[in-house]
C-alpha positions in Angstrom: 133.9 104.4 -149.0 135.3 101.8 -146.8 133.2 99.7 -144.5 134.4 98.5 -141.1 135.0 95.0 -142.6 137.3 96.4 -145.3 135.4 94.4 -148.0 134.5 95.8 -151.3 132.1 94.9 -154.2 131.8 96.2 -157.7 129.4 99.0 -158.6 126.6 97.5 -160.7 126.8 100.2 -163.3 130.3 101.6 -163.4 132.2 98.6 -162.2 134.1 100.7 -159.7 134.8 99.2 -156.2 132.7 100.3 -153.3 132.1 99.1 -149.7 129.7 96.3 -148.9 127.0 97.4 -146.5 127.2 95.8 -143.1 124.1 94.1 -141.8 123.5 96.1 -138.7 120.7 98.1 -137.2 122.6 101.3 -137.7 122.6 103.3 -140.9 125.8 103.4 -142.9 127.8 106.6 -142.8 127.3 108.7 -146.0 130.4 109.7 -148.0 131.6 113.2 -148.3 129.4 114.1 -151.2 126.4 112.7 -149.3 127.2 114.7 -146.2 127.4 117.8 -148.2 124.0 117.0 -149.7 122.6 116.3 -146.2 123.9 119.7 -145.0 122.3 121.4 -148.1 119.0 119.6 -147.5 119.0 120.8 -143.9 119.8 124.3 -145.0 116.8 124.3 -147.3 114.5 122.6 -144.8 115.4 124.9 -142.0 113.2 127.8 -142.8 110.4 125.7 -144.0 110.3 123.5 -140.9 111.5 126.3 -138.5 114.5 124.4 -137.2 117.2 126.8 -138.4 118.3 127.7 -134.9 120.7 126.3 -132.4 119.4 128.4 -129.5 119.2 126.2 -126.4 116.0 126.3 -124.2 115.0 125.0 -120.8 114.0 121.4 -120.5 110.4 122.5 -119.9 110.1 122.9 -123.7 108.6 119.6 -124.7 110.4 117.8 -122.0 108.4 114.6 -122.6 110.0 114.0 -126.0 113.5 113.1 -124.9 116.2 111.1 -126.8 115.5 108.2 -124.5 111.8 108.4 -125.2 112.5 108.4 -129.0 114.9 105.5 -128.9 113.2 102.2 -129.8 115.3 99.1 -129.5 112.8 96.3 -130.2 109.6 97.6 -131.8 106.5 95.8 -130.7 102.7 96.3 -130.5 102.1 97.6 -127.0 98.6 96.5 -125.7 98.5 99.7 -123.7 98.3 101.5 -127.0 96.0 99.3 -129.0 94.3 95.9 -128.8 96.3 93.7 -131.2 93.2 91.5 -132.0 91.1 94.6 -132.9 93.9 95.9 -135.0 94.2 92.7 -137.0 90.5 92.8 -137.8 90.5 96.5 -138.8 93.5 96.2 -141.2 91.7 93.5 -143.3 89.3 96.2 -144.5 92.1 98.3 -146.0 92.6 97.6 -149.7 96.3 96.8 -150.5 97.1 97.5 -146.9 100.0 95.0 -146.6 103.4 95.7 -148.2 105.9 98.5 -148.7 107.6 97.4 -151.9 105.6 96.8 -155.1 106.7 95.8 -158.6 105.0 97.9 -161.4 105.0 96.5 -164.9 103.7 98.5 -167.9 101.7 97.0 -170.8 105.0 97.0 -172.8 106.8 95.1 -170.1 108.8 97.9 -168.6 109.5 97.1 -164.9 109.6 99.7 -162.1 109.0 99.7 -158.4 106.9 101.6 -155.8 108.1 102.0 -152.2 106.1 103.4 -149.2 108.4 105.5 -147.0 108.3 106.5 -143.3 109.3 110.2 -142.7 111.8 109.5 -140.0 115.5 109.4 -139.5 115.5 106.8 -136.8 118.2 104.1 -137.4 115.5 101.4 -137.6 113.8 103.3 -140.4 116.8 104.3 -142.5 118.3 100.8 -142.3 116.7 99.8 -145.6 116.0 96.2 -146.6 118.3 94.5 -149.1 115.4 94.2 -151.6 115.0 97.9 -151.7 118.7 98.6 -151.7 119.0 96.4 -154.8 116.3 98.4 -156.5 118.0 101.7 -155.6 121.3 100.5 -156.9 120.0 99.7 -160.3 117.4 102.4 -160.7 117.5 104.7 -163.7 115.4 107.4 -161.9 114.2 107.8 -158.4 111.0 109.9 -157.8 110.3 111.0 -154.3 107.4 113.1 -153.3 109.4 116.3 -153.8 113.0 117.4 -154.2 114.8 120.5 -152.9 116.3 121.5 -156.3 116.2 125.2 -157.1 116.5 126.5 -160.7 117.4 130.0 -159.8 118.9 132.1 -157.0 115.5 133.8 -156.6 113.8 130.4 -156.0 116.3 129.6 -153.3 115.9 132.9 -151.6 112.1 132.5 -151.7 112.5 129.2 -150.0 114.8 130.4 -147.2 112.7 133.5 -146.6 109.2 132.2 -147.3 106.5 135.0 -147.4 103.9 132.5 -146.2 105.5 131.7 -142.8 104.4 134.7 -140.6 101.2 136.7 -140.7 101.8 140.1 -142.3 99.3 141.7 -140.0 99.6 141.8 -136.2 97.1 139.6 -134.6 96.3 139.1 -130.9 95.0 135.6 -130.7 96.1 132.0 -131.1 94.2 129.5 -133.3 90.8 129.1 -131.7 90.2 125.7 -133.0 92.9 124.1 -130.8 91.7 123.1 -127.4 93.8 124.2 -124.4 95.5 120.8 -123.9 96.6 120.5 -127.6 97.6 124.1 -127.7 100.0 123.6 -124.9 101.7 120.7 -126.8 102.0 123.0 -129.9 103.4 125.9 -127.8 106.0 123.5 -126.4 106.9 122.3 -129.8 107.4 125.8 -131.1 109.5 126.7 -128.0 111.7 123.6 -128.5 112.5 124.9 -132.0 113.6 128.3 -130.8 110.5 130.3 -131.1 109.2 132.8 -128.5 106.2 132.2 -126.3 104.0 134.4 -128.5 104.9 132.7 -131.8 101.6 130.8 -132.0 99.8 134.2 -132.4 101.7 135.1 -135.6 102.6 131.9 -137.4 100.4 131.2 -140.4 98.4 127.9 -140.4 100.3 126.4 -143.4 103.6 127.3 -141.6 102.3 125.7 -138.4 101.5 122.5 -140.2 105.0 122.5 -141.8 106.5 122.8 -138.3 104.4 119.9 -137.0 104.8 117.7 -140.1 108.3 116.6 -139.2 108.2 114.7 -135.9 110.1 116.0 -132.9 112.2 112.8 -132.6 114.0 113.8 -135.8 115.5 116.7 -133.9 118.2 114.8 -132.2 120.0 113.7 -135.4 118.5 116.1 -137.9 121.8 117.7 -138.8 123.5 114.3 -139.2 121.0 111.7 -140.4 118.4 112.4 -143.1 114.9 111.1 -143.0 114.3 107.9 -145.0 113.0 109.7 -148.1 116.1 111.8 -148.4 118.4 108.9 -147.6 116.9 107.0 -150.6 117.6 110.0 -152.8 121.2 110.2 -151.7 121.7 106.5 -152.2 120.2 106.9 -155.7 122.5 109.8 -156.5 125.5 107.7 -155.4 124.4 105.0 -157.8 124.0 107.4 -160.7 120.2 107.6 -160.7 118.4 110.8 -161.8 116.2 112.3 -159.1 112.9 113.7 -160.2 110.3 115.0 -157.7 106.7 114.1 -158.2 105.7 117.7 -157.3 107.3 121.0 -156.6 108.8 121.4 -153.2 106.4 124.1 -152.0 103.3 122.7 -153.7 101.6 121.5 -150.5 102.3 124.7 -148.6 100.9 126.9 -151.4 97.9 124.6 -151.7 97.2 124.9 -148.0 97.5 128.6 -148.1 94.6 128.9 -150.5 91.3 130.0 -149.1 89.5 126.9 -150.6 91.8 124.7 -148.5 91.1 126.5 -145.2 89.2 123.5 -143.9 92.0 121.2 -145.0 94.8 123.2 -143.3 92.8 123.5 -140.0 92.3 119.7 -140.0 95.9 119.1 -140.9 97.2 121.2 -137.9 94.8 119.4 -135.6 95.9 115.9 -136.9 99.6 116.5 -136.7 99.3 118.4 -133.3 97.7 115.2 -131.9 100.9 113.3 -132.6 102.6 115.4 -129.8 100.4 113.7 -127.2 102.7 112.8 -124.3 100.6 109.9 -123.1 102.3 106.5 -123.9 104.6 108.4 -126.3 107.4 105.7 -126.5 104.8 102.9 -126.6 103.0 104.5 -129.5 106.3 105.0 -131.4 107.3 101.4 -130.8 103.9 100.2 -132.1 104.1 102.4 -135.2 107.6 101.2 -136.0 106.6 97.5 -135.6 103.6 97.9 -137.9 105.6 99.8 -140.5 108.6 97.4 -140.5 106.1 94.5 -140.7 104.6 96.0 -143.8 101.2 96.4 -142.1 100.3 99.8 -143.5 96.6 99.2 -143.2 97.0 98.5 -139.5 99.1 101.7 -139.2 96.3 103.7 -140.7 93.8 102.1 -138.3 96.1 102.9 -135.4 96.2 106.6 -136.5 92.4 106.8 -136.4 92.2 105.4 -132.9 95.0 107.6 -131.6 93.2 110.7 -133.0 90.0 109.4 -131.3 91.8 109.4 -128.0 92.6 113.1 -128.3 89.5 114.5 -130.0 86.8 111.8 -129.7 86.0 109.3 -132.6 83.4 111.5 -134.4 85.8 114.5 -134.6 88.7 112.2 -135.5 86.8 110.7 -138.4 85.9 114.2 -139.7 89.5 115.3 -139.4 90.7 112.3 -141.4 88.1 112.9 -144.1 89.2 116.5 -144.4 92.9 115.7 -144.6 92.6 112.5 -146.7 90.6 114.3 -149.4 93.7 116.5 -150.1 96.7 114.4 -149.0 95.6 110.9 -150.1 93.3 111.8 -153.0 94.2 115.1 -154.7 98.0 114.7 -154.2 97.8 111.0 -155.2 96.3 111.9 -158.5 99.1 114.3 -159.1 101.7 111.7 -158.1 100.3 109.2 -160.6 100.1 111.8 -163.5 103.8 112.7 -163.0 104.9 109.0 -162.3 103.3 107.6 -165.5 106.0 108.9 -168.0 108.7 107.5 -165.7 107.0 104.1 -165.4 106.5 103.9 -169.2 110.3 104.0 -169.6 110.8 101.5 -166.8 113.5 101.1 -164.2 112.0 103.8 -162.0 111.6 103.9 -158.2 108.6 105.8 -156.9 109.2 106.6 -153.2 106.3 108.2 -151.4 104.9 108.1 -147.9 103.4 104.7 -147.1 99.9 106.0 -146.5 99.8 107.0 -150.2 99.8 103.3 -151.3 96.7 101.6 -149.8 93.0 102.2 -150.3 90.7 103.0 -153.2 92.5 106.2 -154.0 96.0 104.8 -153.2 98.8 104.5 -155.8 98.5 100.7 -156.0 94.8 100.9 -157.1 95.3 104.0 -159.3 98.2 102.4 -161.2 96.2 99.2 -161.7 93.3 101.3 -163.1 95.8 102.8 -165.5 96.6 99.3 -166.9 99.8 98.6 -164.9 100.4 95.2 -163.3 101.2 96.0 -159.6 102.5 93.1 -157.5 103.7 93.2 -153.9 107.3 92.3 -153.3 107.6 91.0 -149.7 110.8 92.0 -147.9 112.6 90.5 -145.0 110.9 91.3 -141.7 107.4 91.9 -143.3 104.4 89.6 -143.1 105.0 87.1 -145.9 108.7 88.0 -146.1 111.4 85.4 -145.9 
C-alpha cells in the first residue's frame, strides 16, 4: 500500500514493507482487502440500521443535516451551545473522566490497553493518534464492543432479514411517548433512509433505536469510510491481530426487545431522537468533537445531559439518562469486563469500546481496578495533558 510520499517502513511483526502513514487530517485509504471488508460491514449493517437503500428523496427529508452542516474543520467549544466555565466545573465530578487511552496491567505484569471510541466516520475522528496506532500495530488481539462475524449461513440470513425490525401485527398509531416536535425529527430521519411516511407506525422500538443509534452525518460517507470502531478493527486485521467481539452482534437489540427492558428501550429512543435536534446542530457537533479529541469524556457526558435538558427539560432528561445508563453503562459494562478479563490476562490486547463506557463508578476503568488491574491513563497528542 503506497502512500503519497512513496516512503515505506517495515511491518513490526512480519518485516514486510508497508507505507508510512502521512500526518494529515484525512484518513488513509484502506487497501483492497480493507475495502472488501468495509463493503461487507456495510452489507451486514444495512438491514440493522435501515440504510440498505439508494432511493433518493426530496431535500425536505431531514434537510437541516447537510454535508456542510456535518463538516467540522476546527472543533471548538461554542458558547452558544454550552458555558465553558460551567462545563469545566461539571466534568471534575466525573470519575476517570479525562483520557481515551489507558494502559492495563495484570497482577502478573501482562500489559494491554483500553481505548474509548467515538462512533463516527468523520475524518477528524478516524484519524487516529500515533499512540493508538502503535498499540494497534503490535496488538495480539483487538476486542471491540461487537463484531459482524457469522458462524453459519442461517446466522447471516437472520441478520439481513431480522424478525425484530417490523411489527408483525398491523398497528395504527405511532409511539405515543414522543412529543410532536421530536416525532417530526424521527419521521424525517426515517424518510431520509428511504422509508415511507407511515414507517413510524410499524417499526419496532428496538429497530427504531437501531436506526437512530448511528448519527445521520455518517450517511454521506457510509459506503466508503467506516466508523472509528470498524476502522480500528480493519487496521488490527491488517497488522495480524485477532478480532474478538466483547458481545454478540445482536445482543443489545435482543435485550431491548425483552419486555423487562421496555422502559430502557423507550428511554433509548427518546435519548437518541434528541440528537436530531436541528437547533445549533453544527455548533453542537463542533463542541462534541472538541471535547472528545481533547480527551474530556466527563465533559462530553455533562454536555449530553444539558442537551437532553434543552429538549425534554432537566427532570425528564435525568430520568432518561438513569433508565439508559442502567443498561448501557452498567449491565453492558459488566459483560464487557467479564469477556475482556481472559484477554487481559494474556496481555497485548486492545479493548476498544465507546468512550462513555470508560468513566464513572461503573465504568471500565474503575471496574478493572476493582478486579486488581493497574489502569493508568496514557495521554495522547491533542488531549489535555498530552504532548
